[in-house]
One Martini backbone bead per residue (centre of mass of N, CA, C, O) as a GRO file, in nm:
protein
   83
    1UNK     BB    1  -0.357  -3.046  -3.756
    2UNK     BB    2  -0.147  -2.797  -3.583
    3UNK     BB    3  -0.221  -2.464  -3.468
    4UNK     BB    4  -0.069  -2.145  -3.373
    5UNK     BB    5  -0.082  -1.822  -3.237
    6UNK     BB    6   0.178  -1.565  -3.251
    7UNK     BB    7   0.221  -1.264  -3.056
    8UNK     BB    8   0.551  -1.193  -3.169
    9UNK     BB    9   0.819  -1.012  -3.202
   10UNK     BB   10   1.109  -1.120  -3.403
   11UNK     BB   11   1.470  -1.141  -3.404
   12UNK     BB   12   1.601  -1.359  -3.635
   13UNK     BB   13   1.896  -1.523  -3.635
   14UNK     BB   14   2.108  -1.775  -3.669
   15UNK     BB   15   2.094  -1.902  -3.401
   16UNK     BB   16   1.784  -1.933  -3.343
   17UNK     BB   17   1.742  -2.072  -3.612
   18UNK     BB   18   1.914  -2.329  -3.537
   19UNK     BB   19   1.743  -2.409  -3.296
   20UNK     BB   20   1.476  -2.450  -3.437
   21UNK     BB   21   1.571  -2.653  -3.654
   22UNK     BB   22   1.679  -2.868  -3.458
   23UNK     BB   23   1.414  -2.923  -3.316
   24UNK     BB   24   1.237  -2.979  -3.567
   25UNK     BB   25   1.418  -3.228  -3.676
   26UNK     BB   26   1.318  -3.420  -3.428
   27UNK     BB   27   1.056  -3.447  -3.610
   28UNK     BB   28   0.825  -3.591  -3.819
   29UNK     BB   29   0.687  -3.351  -3.862
   30UNK     BB   30   0.549  -3.091  -4.025
   31UNK     BB   31   0.708  -2.771  -3.997
   32UNK     BB   32   0.571  -2.422  -3.981
   33UNK     BB   33   0.554  -2.098  -4.095
   34UNK     BB   34   0.300  -1.826  -4.092
   35UNK     BB   35   0.232  -1.511  -4.290
   36UNK     BB   36   0.006  -1.498  -4.492
   37UNK     BB   37   0.197  -1.560  -4.790
   38UNK     BB   38   0.412  -1.676  -4.582
   39UNK     BB   39   0.670  -1.938  -4.569
   40UNK     BB   40   0.834  -2.186  -4.340
   41UNK     BB   41   1.065  -2.410  -4.283
   42UNK     BB   42   1.162  -2.528  -3.955
   43UNK     BB   43   1.417  -2.714  -4.085
   44UNK     BB   44   1.523  -2.420  -4.217
   45UNK     BB   45   1.726  -2.172  -4.162
   46UNK     BB   46   1.684  -1.989  -4.412
   47UNK     BB   47   1.382  -1.972  -4.393
   48UNK     BB   48   1.362  -1.851  -4.123
   49UNK     BB   49   1.531  -1.590  -4.180
   50UNK     BB   50   1.348  -1.490  -4.405
   51UNK     BB   51   1.079  -1.472  -4.261
   52UNK     BB   52   1.196  -1.279  -4.010
   53UNK     BB   53   1.296  -1.027  -4.182
   54UNK     BB   54   0.989  -0.899  -4.188
   55UNK     BB   55   0.882  -0.874  -3.892
   56UNK     BB   56   0.662  -1.029  -3.764
   57UNK     BB   57   0.401  -0.984  -3.513
   58UNK     BB   58   0.257  -1.234  -3.651
   59UNK     BB   59   0.208  -1.596  -3.629
   60UNK     BB   60   0.225  -1.929  -3.743
   61UNK     BB   61   0.231  -2.257  -3.597
   62UNK     BB   62   0.289  -2.563  -3.766
   63UNK     BB   63   0.165  -2.912  -3.759
   64UNK     BB   64   0.212  -3.238  -3.930
   65UNK     BB   65   0.163  -3.534  -3.749
   66UNK     BB   66   0.237  -3.772  -3.502
   67UNK     BB   67   0.408  -3.514  -3.321
   68UNK     BB   68   0.254  -3.227  -3.320
   69UNK     BB   69   0.203  -3.156  -3.021
   70UNK     BB   70   0.498  -3.164  -2.918
   71UNK     BB   71   0.614  -2.972  -3.132
   72UNK     BB   72   0.450  -2.717  -3.062
   73UNK     BB   73   0.523  -2.704  -2.759
   74UNK     BB   74   0.832  -2.680  -2.796
   75UNK     BB   75   0.848  -2.446  -2.999
   76UNK     BB   76   0.698  -2.242  -2.819
   77UNK     BB   77   0.891  -2.241  -2.586
   78UNK     BB   78   1.140  -2.137  -2.741
   79UNK     BB   79   1.020  -1.878  -2.867
   80UNK     BB   80   0.960  -1.747  -2.564
   81UNK     BB   81   1.277  -1.697  -2.512
   82UNK     BB   82   1.275  -1.478  -2.715
   83UNK     BB   83   1.341  -1.126  -2.786
   0.00000   0.00000   0.00000
């Protein structure tokens, strides 16, 4: 399992959530966001929108599977393009 800490507050609405879910869905790995006791499946648009509705200022991006390193790198790259 690979995880990274991202210290960035994001306002994720439907469009960026869909972009994240589409990218995550292209990987075999299980990919999720976590902050405290809150988790979200990165392949599920509604989970992503619910997770970020609390406006976390810091969260973990985690992946577990055969392509976890590539998944984390690509997801992080996309996340960093969001304002």
